[in-house]
N, C-alpha and C positions, 0 to 999 in steps of 0.2 A: 559159620561158613560163611554166608549171607551179611552177619550184621557187624564184624570182620568194617575196617577203611574202603582200604583197599578193591572187595569184594572177590566175586570167585565164576571163573567160567565156566558152561554147558557141560564140560571133558571136568575141567577140577573137582562141582559135583558130583558127579557123574561115577569115574572114577570111583572117589571114595568112601557111599552111600549104592557103589554093584549092580547100578540102574544103567539102562542105556541112555538117550542122550534125548531121546522124545519123550521118553521117564521122568526125567528131570525135565523137561522146556510144561509140561505140563504138571508137574509139579508147580514152576515155577509161575504158569496161569493161575490151578488154586489158588495159589500166597493173594491175588488182588484178584479172588471173584471174592478173596472172605476180609479181606477187602486191608491185607494192607502193600503196602506200599514199596511199588519192588523196579526200582530203577535200575534204566539198560544201561545202563557208558556203551557209546563204542569208542572205539582208542584210530578211525582207521589204518593203516600201514598193516592189513593187513594181520593182523592179534583181534579174537572173539570178541566179542561185547564181551561183557561185566558185572555182572547183576549186584544190590547192596538192597539189603531192606535198611528204609528210610525210616518208618513211619509204622508205628501199627496198631493195628483194631484199638480202637472207642472201647473202652467197657472191659 
């Protein structure tokens, strides 16, 4: 879901994986710490932020 061009929001990821939203946000944080570049796109207009992986760790 995160590798798609449009990315995914926390609600969609949580629903798909059966996780609570705080668990999903923690997983996104761990991906960043592991070296993945996770882009957060805030579209405004009251819509939730969408997340995408734009780069994977080297090696």
